[in-house]
C-alpha positions in Angstrom: 0.0 0.0 0.0 1.6 3.2 -1.2 1.0 6.9 -0.7 -0.3 7.2 -4.3 -2.9 4.4 -3.7 -4.2 6.1 -0.5 -4.3 9.5 -2.1 -6.3 8.0 -5.0 -8.6 6.2 -2.5 -9.1 9.5 -0.5 -10.2 11.6 -3.5 -12.2 8.8 -5.1 -14.1 8.4 -1.8 -14.7 12.2 -1.5 -16.1 12.3 -5.0 -18.4 9.4 -4.3 -19.6 10.9 -1.0 -20.4 14.2 -2.7 -22.3 12.4 -5.5 -26.1 12.2 -5.1 -27.0 9.5 -2.5 -29.0 9.1 0.6 -26.3 10.3 3.0 -25.5 13.3 0.8 -29.2 14.3 0.4 -30.1 13.8 4.1 -27.1 15.9 5.1 -28.1 18.7 2.8 -31.7 18.5 4.0 -30.8 18.9 7.6 -28.3 21.7 7.1 -30.5 23.6 4.7 -33.3 23.4 7.3 -31.1 25.1 9.9 -30.2 22.0 11.8 -26.4 22.3 11.2 -25.6 20.5 14.4 -27.9 17.6 13.5 -26.3 17.5 10.0 -22.8 17.3 11.4 -23.7 14.6 13.9 -25.6 12.8 11.1 -22.4 12.7 9.1 -20.5 11.4 12.2 -22.9 8.5 12.3 -22.5 7.9 8.6 -18.7 8.0 9.1 -18.9 5.4 11.8 -20.9 3.2 9.4 -18.2 3.6 6.8 -15.6 2.6 9.3 -17.6 -0.5 10.3 -18.0 -1.5 6.7 -14.3 -1.0 6.0 -13.5 -3.1 9.1 -15.8 -5.8 7.9 -14.2 -5.8 4.4 -10.6 -5.8 5.8 -11.3 -8.7 8.2 -13.2 -10.9 5.8 -16.9 -10.1 6.3 -17.2 -9.1 2.7 -16.9 -12.8 1.8 -19.9 -13.6 4.1 -22.1 -11.0 2.6 -21.1 -11.9 -1.0 -22.1 -15.5 -0.4 -25.3 -14.7 1.4 -27.6 -13.2 -1.2 -30.4 -12.7 1.3 -28.3 -10.3 3.3 -28.1 -7.8 0.4 -31.8 -8.3 -0.5 -32.9 -7.5 3.0 -30.6 -4.5 3.2 -32.2 -3.1 0.0 -35.7 -3.1 1.4 -34.8 -1.7 4.7 -33.1 1.2 2.9 -36.0 1.8 0.6 -38.5 1.8 3.4 -36.4 4.3 5.4 -35.8 6.5 2.4 -39.6 6.5 1.6 -40.4 7.6 5.1 -37.9 10.5 4.9 -39.1 11.5 1.4 -42.7 11.5 2.5 -41.8 13.8 5.3 -39.9 16.1 2.9 -42.8 16.2 0.5 -45.5 16.9 3.1 -43.7 19.0 5.6 -40.3 19.8 4.2 -37.8 22.1 5.8 -38.0 25.8 6.0 -35.0 27.0 4.0 -36.6 30.4 3.5 -35.9 31.7 7.0 -37.2 29.9 10.1 -35.0 27.3 11.7 -36.1 23.7 11.6 -36.4 21.9 14.9 -33.1 20.7 16.1 -32.6 17.0 16.1 -31.4 15.1 19.1 -27.7 14.2 19.0 -28.3 10.5 19.5 -31.2 10.5 17.0 -29.1 12.3 14.4 -26.1 10.0 15.0 -28.1 6.8 14.8 -29.9 8.1 11.6 -26.5 8.6 9.9 -25.3 5.2 11.1 -28.4 3.3 9.9 -28.6 5.2 6.6 -25.0 4.2 5.8 -25.2 0.6 7.1 -28.4 -0.2 5.2 -27.1 1.2 1.9 -26.2 -1.4 -0.7 -24.4 1.4 -2.4 -21.9 1.6 0.5 -21.9 -2.1 1.1 -20.9 -2.7 -2.5 -18.5 0.3 -2.8 -16.0 -0.6 -0.1 -15.6 -4.3 -1.0 -14.8 -3.2 -4.5 -12.5 -0.3 -3.6 -10.6 -1.5 -0.6 -8.9 -4.6 -2.3 -7.5 -2.1 -4.9 -5.5 -0.3 -2.2 -4.9 -3.0 0.3 -4.1 -6.7 0.2 -6.9 -7.9 2.6 -5.6 -11.5 2.5 -2.6 -10.4 4.7 -4.2 -7.5 6.6 -1.9 -5.9 9.2 -2.9 -3.4 11.8 -0.8 -0.4 10.6 -2.3 -0.6 7.1 -5.8 -1.1 8.5 -5.5 2.0 10.6 -4.2 4.1 7.7 -7.3 3.0 5.6 -9.6 3.9 8.5 -8.1 7.3 9.1 -8.1 8.0 5.3 -11.8 7.0 5.2 -12.6 9.3 8.2 -10.7 12.2 6.5 -12.7 11.8 3.3 -15.9 11.8 5.4 -15.0 14.9 7.2 -14.0 16.8 4.1 -17.2 15.8 2.2 -19.4 16.7 5.3 -17.8 20.2 5.4 -18.4 20.8 1.7 -22.0 19.5 1.9 -22.9 21.6 4.9 -21.3 24.7 3.4 -23.3 24.2 0.1 -26.5 23.7 2.0 -26.0 26.9 4.0 -25.5 28.8 0.7 -28.7 27.3 -0.6 -30.5 28.5 2.5 -29.3 32.1 1.8 -30.4 31.9 -1.9 -33.9 30.4 -1.4 -36.2 33.0 0.1 -39.8 32.7 -1.0 -42.3 30.1 0.2 -42.8 28.9 -3.4 -39.1 28.4 -3.9 -38.9 26.5 -0.6 -41.8 24.2 -1.6 -40.1 23.5 -5.0 -36.8 22.8 -3.2 -38.4 20.5 -0.7 -40.3 18.5 -3.2 -37.4 18.3 -5.6 -35.2 16.9 -2.8 -37.9 14.4 -1.9 -38.1 13.2 -5.5 -34.4 13.0 -5.8 -34.1 11.2 -2.5 -36.7 8.6 -3.4 -35.4 8.2 -7.0 -31.8 8.0 -5.9 -32.4 5.5 -3.1 -34.5 3.3 -5.3 -31.9 3.4 -8.2 -29.0 2.6 -5.8 -30.9 -0.3 -4.3 -31.5 -2.0 -7.7 -28.4 -1.0 -9.7 
């Protein structure tokens, strides 16, 4: 495992985390609604999920999930149900990006939401088993290499979270009218549902 491999892994992961997905959209939704603390704690939960998946891949759990088709099938439907519930709330209630702050989420609730969102995502469960073997020989895993991968993963999560929250706050400044807020909320709800469904069956 060389510096070039880890640098490539870092920037690839940042790009993937910034791409439309359930973690990205839910982070933006929370931050744009004024719940910046909840958004940051949500991303901490998501980062924990990523570390757990990386650990599972590095220590051989990817082989178990690959051989157990029912595991991935179950994960898909859990994610779709969760995403549908969030999207329904966005469509009917939304978040007020035009001015008033959204109710602040509890820290534990936000953290667990991020963890569950990441851990029930086939997208993430497939991503890491494909990427990790490219930068690390998981057949002879050693603790120093494992820690480097974990720290690199956390670094990518922190950078992407900062970028997403910053963009969401800029959107909050730009969207002022009630109509623009409604269009924003329903567009996010549609993107969230479409993106979650697409990732579940891709």
